[in-house]
C-alpha positions, 0 to 999 in steps of 0.5 A, spaced: 975 202 283 973 205 276 966 202 272 968 201 266 962 203 260 961 198 255 955 201 252 953 208 250 946 211 249 944 215 243 937 217 241 934 213 246 938 207 243 943 203 246 950 201 242 955 197 245 962 201 244 966 194 242 961 194 236 963 201 233 967 203 227 973 206 229 971 212 225 964 212 230 969 212 236 973 217 234 967 222 233 965 219 240 972 222 243 971 229 239 963 229 242 966 228 249 971 233 247 966 238 246 962 236 251 968 237 256 970 244 253 963 246 253 963 245 260 969 249 262 966 256 258 960 255 262 964 255 268 969 261 265 962 264 263 960 264 270 966 267 273 965 272 268 958 274 270 959 274 277 965 279 277 961 283 272 955 284 277 960 285 282 964 291 278 956 294 277 955 294 285 961 297 286 959 302 280 952 303 283 955 305 290 960 309 287 955 313 283 950 313 289 955 316 293 958 322 289 950 324 286 
């Protein structure tokens, strides 16, 4: 069963979602979309950093065996 959230807390103050204007609800949706995109990009960055570290290790091994 999914729990429905009826309030949002902004700067320590709680607001009832039903009381928000359509514009405020729209901005809340935009904020949630931006947060989701930031999370997605952070995951992509972690993947890229892991790959970079692996490439650096292989390069280090190659340099050490040729010198």
